[in-house]
C-alpha positions as CSV (number, residue, x, y, z in Angstrom):
1,M,0.0,0.0,0.0
2,P,1.5,3.4,-0.9
3,E,2.4,5.9,1.8
4,L,0.5,9.2,1.8
5,N,2.6,12.4,1.3
6,D,1.7,15.6,3.1
7,G,-1.6,16.9,1.5
8,E,-2.0,13.8,-0.7
9,S,-5.3,12.0,-0.8
10,F,-5.7,8.2,-0.7
11,A,-6.9,8.3,-4.3
12,D,-4.0,10.4,-5.4
13,A,-1.5,8.0,-3.9
14,L,-3.0,5.1,-5.7
15,G,-3.2,7.0,-9.0
16,G,-5.4,6.3,-12.0
17,I,-5.7,7.0,-15.7
18,D,-7.1,10.4,-16.5
19,F,-9.7,9.9,-19.2
20,H,-9.1,13.3,-20.7
21,K,-5.3,13.0,-20.9
22,G,-4.8,9.2,-21.1
23,E,-2.1,9.4,-18.4
24,K,-1.6,8.6,-14.8
25,K,-3.0,11.4,-12.7
26,H,-2.0,12.7,-9.3
27,V,-4.1,15.5,-8.0
28,K,-2.2,18.1,-5.9
29,H,-4.3,21.3,-5.8
30,E,-7.1,21.9,-3.4
31,K,-9.6,22.8,-6.1
32,E,-8.7,19.7,-8.1
33,K,-9.0,17.6,-4.9
34,T,-12.5,18.8,-4.3
35,E,-13.5,18.0,-7.9
36,H,-11.8,14.6,-7.6
37,K,-13.8,13.7,-4.5
38,E,-17.1,14.8,-5.9
39,S,-16.5,12.8,-9.1
40,H,-16.6,9.5,-7.1
41,S,-20.4,9.5,-7.0
42,N,-20.6,8.0,-10.5
43,L,-19.0,4.6,-10.8
44,E,-18.9,2.7,-14.1
45,L,-17.5,-0.8,-14.7
46,S,-15.8,-2.2,-17.8
47,L,-13.8,-5.3,-18.6
48,C,-11.4,-3.3,-20.8
49,G,-8.2,-3.7,-18.7
50,A,-6.0,-5.4,-21.3
51,A,-7.5,-3.3,-24.1
52,V,-6.8,0.2,-22.7
53,F,-3.2,0.1,-21.8
54,G,-0.9,1.6,-24.4
55,K,-3.9,3.3,-26.2
56,S,-4.3,7.0,-26.9
57,N,-6.6,9.1,-24.8
58,E,-8.9,9.4,-27.8
59,D,-9.5,5.7,-27.8
60,L,-10.1,5.3,-24.0
61,N,-13.8,6.2,-24.0
62,E,-14.6,4.0,-27.0
63,I,-12.7,1.0,-25.6
64,F,-14.3,1.5,-22.2
65,E,-17.8,1.6,-23.8
66,E,-17.1,-1.5,-25.9
67,Y,-16.3,-3.6,-22.8
68,R,-18.8,-1.9,-20.4
69,V,-20.4,-4.2,-17.9
70,P,-24.2,-3.8,-18.0
71,Y,-26.0,-3.9,-14.7
72,K,-27.9,-7.0,-15.8
73,D,-24.6,-8.9,-16.4
74,F,-23.3,-7.7,-13.0
75,L,-26.5,-9.0,-11.2
76,E,-26.2,-12.4,-13.0
77,N,-22.7,-13.1,-11.7
78,P,-21.1,-10.4,-9.6
79,Y,-18.3,-12.6,-8.4
80,K,-17.3,-13.4,-12.0
81,I,-17.2,-9.7,-12.8
82,L,-15.3,-8.7,-9.7
83,S,-12.7,-11.4,-10.1
84,D,-12.0,-10.7,-13.7
85,P,-8.4,-9.3,-14.1
86,N,-9.6,-6.9,-16.8
87,L,-12.1,-5.1,-14.5
88,M,-11.6,-1.4,-14.7
89,V,-13.6,1.2,-12.7
90,K,-14.3,4.7,-14.1
91,M,-14.7,7.2,-11.3
92,G,-15.4,10.7,-12.7
93,N,-12.6,11.3,-15.2
94,N,-10.3,8.6,-13.8
95,L,-9.9,5.0,-14.7
96,Y,-8.7,2.6,-12.1
97,D,-8.0,-1.1,-12.2
98,W,-10.0,-3.1,-9.6
99,K,-7.1,-3.5,-7.1
100,V,-6.8,0.3,-6.9
101,A,-10.6,1.0,-7.1
102,C,-11.7,-1.5,-4.4
103,P,-10.2,0.4,-1.4
104,L,-11.5,3.7,-2.8
105,I,-15.0,2.2,-3.1
106,I,-14.9,0.6,0.4
107,S,-13.8,4.0,1.8
108,L,-16.7,5.7,0.1
109,I,-19.2,3.1,1.4
110,G,-17.8,2.8,4.9
111,Y,-16.7,6.3,5.6
112,K,-18.6,8.4,2.9
113,K,-15.3,10.0,1.9
114,V,-12.0,9.4,0.1
115,R,-9.2,11.5,1.5
């Protein structure tokens, strides 16, 4: 688990792919941190893991949509979806693999915040 630097949020330390830039993002400014926290209210799932890496930022949204997990599919077999190594979670403008997204989501559920 990464260590938090002074002023760094839990989500920042874990990092993610910025959908708009196609690169790993670390939020440092207060205004950006607030926007980052608020963006967690909308979560989307996709099995695009292997397909997104190395792709340009223009391709990310299209690839994410192509592998999107419909709610019906999730309900039919949530364990299969959550254990798939290609699972990616879109939180606002950031894309996280499941190993990174899971603690963020648990923090949101259990504590109603992500520092």
